[in-house]
Structure formats: structure tokens, C-alpha cells
ZALUMLUM-230903 format. One record per residue (C-alpha): z, x, y negated; chain. Coordinates in nm, 4 decimals. Example, Ala and Ser with C-alpha at 12.3 -4.5 7.8 and 13.67 -1.06 7.14 Angstrom:
BEGIN
+----------+----------+----------+---+
!       c3 !       c1 !       c2 ! c !
+----------+----------+----------+---+
!   0.7800 !   1.2300 !   0.4500 ! A !
!   0.7140 !   1.3670 !   0.1060 ! A !
+----------+----------+----------+---+
***
This chain:
BEGIN
+----------+----------+----------+---+
!       c3 !       c1 !       c2 ! c !
+----------+----------+----------+---+
!  -4.5678 !  -1.5101 !   1.4171 ! A !
!  -4.8801 !  -1.4427 !   1.5767 ! A !
!  -4.7611 !  -1.8123 !   1.8198 ! A !
!  -4.6528 !  -2.0007 !   1.5970 ! A !
!  -4.9520 !  -1.9896 !   1.3805 ! A !
!  -5.2094 !  -2.0868 !   1.6995 ! A !
!  -4.9582 !  -2.3212 !   1.8140 ! A !
!  -4.9198 !  -2.5106 !   1.4614 ! A !
!  -5.2620 !  -2.5234 !   1.4540 ! A !
!  -5.4101 !  -2.6663 !   1.7756 ! A !
!  -5.1502 !  -2.9015 !   1.6488 ! A !
!  -5.3049 !  -3.0059 !   1.3310 ! A !
!  -5.6831 !  -3.0180 !   1.4813 ! A !
!  -5.4353 !  -3.2992 !   1.7629 ! A !
!  -5.2732 !  -3.4366 !   1.4179 ! A !
!  -5.5799 !  -3.5026 !   1.2251 ! A !
!  -5.7646 !  -3.6421 !   1.5787 ! A !
!  -5.4973 !  -3.8680 !   1.5906 ! A !
!  -5.5599 !  -3.9253 !   1.2290 ! A !
!  -5.9250 !  -4.0171 !   1.2282 ! A !
!  -5.8194 !  -4.2124 !   1.5804 ! A !
!  -5.5777 !  -4.4558 !   1.2787 ! A !
!  -5.8159 !  -4.4544 !   1.0484 ! A !
!  -6.0762 !  -4.6126 !   1.3005 ! A !
!  -5.8269 !  -4.9107 !   1.3465 ! A !
!  -5.9154 !  -5.1887 !   1.1567 ! A !
!  -5.4881 !  -5.3067 !   1.1531 ! A !
!  -5.2463 !  -5.0284 !   1.3451 ! A !
!  -4.9326 !  -5.2167 !   1.4400 ! A !
!  -4.6946 !  -5.0833 !   1.2220 ! A !
!  -4.4471 !  -4.8839 !   1.4760 ! A !
!  -4.7576 !  -4.6812 !   1.6084 ! A !
!  -4.7853 !  -4.6419 !   1.2234 ! A !
!  -4.4022 !  -4.5106 !   1.1987 ! A !
!  -4.4770 !  -4.2165 !   1.4879 ! A !
!  -4.8325 !  -4.1044 !   1.2913 ! A !
!  -4.5650 !  -4.0923 !   1.1056 ! A !
!  -4.3294 !  -3.8648 !   1.2366 ! A !
!  -4.6135 !  -3.6513 !   1.4007 ! A !
!  -4.6840 !  -3.6290 !   0.9814 ! A !
!  -4.3103 !  -3.4889 !   0.9596 ! A !
!  -4.3334 !  -3.2453 !   1.2058 ! A !
!  -4.6175 !  -3.1656 !   1.0919 ! A !
!  -4.5334 !  -2.9944 !   0.7420 ! A !
!  -4.1980 !  -2.8971 !   0.9219 ! A !
!  -4.4599 !  -2.6801 !   1.1823 ! A !
!  -4.6338 !  -2.5823 !   0.8083 ! A !
!  -4.3072 !  -2.4867 !   0.6785 ! A !
!  -4.1845 !  -2.2551 !   0.9268 ! A !
!  -4.5733 !  -2.0649 !   0.9363 ! A !
!  -4.5391 !  -2.0200 !   0.6209 ! A !
!  -4.1403 !  -1.8797 !   0.6556 ! A !
!  -4.2292 !  -1.6224 !   0.9845 ! A !
!  -4.5604 !  -1.4636 !   0.7988 ! A !
!  -4.3678 !  -1.4024 !   0.5099 ! A !
!  -4.4132 !  -1.0152 !   0.4020 ! A !
!  -3.9828 !  -1.0514 !   0.4576 ! A !
!  -3.8861 !  -1.3908 !   0.6686 ! A !
!  -3.5612 !  -1.5069 !   0.5400 ! A !
!  -3.3699 !  -1.4822 !   0.8280 ! A !
!  -3.1986 !  -1.8010 !   0.6904 ! A !
!  -3.4540 !  -1.9741 !   0.5950 ! A !
!  -3.6491 !  -1.8854 !   0.9055 ! A !
!  -3.3358 !  -2.0584 !   1.1261 ! A !
!  -3.3197 !  -2.3706 !   0.8749 ! A !
!  -3.6937 !  -2.3850 !   0.9357 ! A !
!  -3.7000 !  -2.3744 !   1.2830 ! A !
!  -3.4229 !  -2.6165 !   1.3158 ! A !
!  -3.5795 !  -2.9106 !   1.0689 ! A !
!  -3.8853 !  -2.8276 !   1.3842 ! A !
!  -3.6952 !  -2.9369 !   1.6355 ! A !
!  -3.5210 !  -3.2157 !   1.4413 ! A !
!  -3.8581 !  -3.3213 !   1.4009 ! A !
!  -3.9870 !  -3.2663 !   1.7463 ! A !
!  -3.6795 !  -3.5314 !   1.8780 ! A !
!  -3.7375 !  -3.7691 !   1.6758 ! A !
!  -4.1324 !  -3.7601 !   1.8024 ! A !
!  -3.9796 !  -3.8742 !   2.1089 ! A !
!  -3.7983 !  -4.0754 !   2.0286 ! A !
!  -3.9809 !  -4.3245 !   1.8690 ! A !
!  -4.2386 !  -4.2854 !   2.1592 ! A !
!  -3.9879 !  -4.3696 !   2.4069 ! A !
!  -3.9428 !  -4.6824 !   2.1741 ! A !
!  -4.3561 !  -4.7476 !   2.1810 ! A !
!  -4.3259 !  -4.7631 !   2.5464 ! A !
!  -4.0989 !  -4.9781 !   2.5817 ! A !
!  -4.2198 !  -5.1568 !   2.2664 ! A !
!  -4.5055 !  -5.1856 !   2.5434 ! A !
!  -4.2933 !  -5.2888 !   2.8647 ! A !
!  -4.2030 !  -5.5878 !   2.6988 ! A !
!  -4.5545 !  -5.7040 !   2.5349 ! A !
!  -4.4554 !  -5.6298 !   2.2141 ! A !
!  -4.7038 !  -5.3683 !   2.0788 ! A !
!  -5.0607 !  -5.5258 !   2.0064 ! A !
+----------+----------+----------+---+
***
């Protein structure tokens, strides 16, 4: 649980920096905003996993479900990131 706690804290710090960057942009690209939304989904899933891991009596089924949600959210971030890289390569991100 301690490792999960630290990892979530570290990622929340990065997420806050990402949000600060986006908030400072006059009009962020919609595709990039989609990436930020997926990062937000990941953070929410990680926080739920942490909450369950730190529970007095963690429910193994719920713990596994939240773990799967974190993995799914992470995979979606990677997929959106790859799509952004493709868009950038074709000059479509401006």
C-alpha cells in the first residue's frame, strides 16, 4: 500500500503540472485536451486503487477491479498519446 500511495502522490503532482500547463494555454488543441481527460481518468482510477489498498480490510475482488481499471486507463493514455504523435507527424496538431 505504501508503494501505491507514493506512486499516486507522484502522479497527482505531474497531473497538476499538466493541468497548470493546459490552463495557461489560450485554446488547447481538442486532441490534446482528450489526452488530458484520459490522464484525469487514470488519476481517478489510481486514487480508487489507493483507497481500496489502504482500507482496513481490502476487498480482494474490488482491489483487482480497481487494479484492472488503472491498467485500462494507462493503456488508453498510451493509445491517445500514439494518436497525438501520428497527428503531429502529419502536421495536424496546431
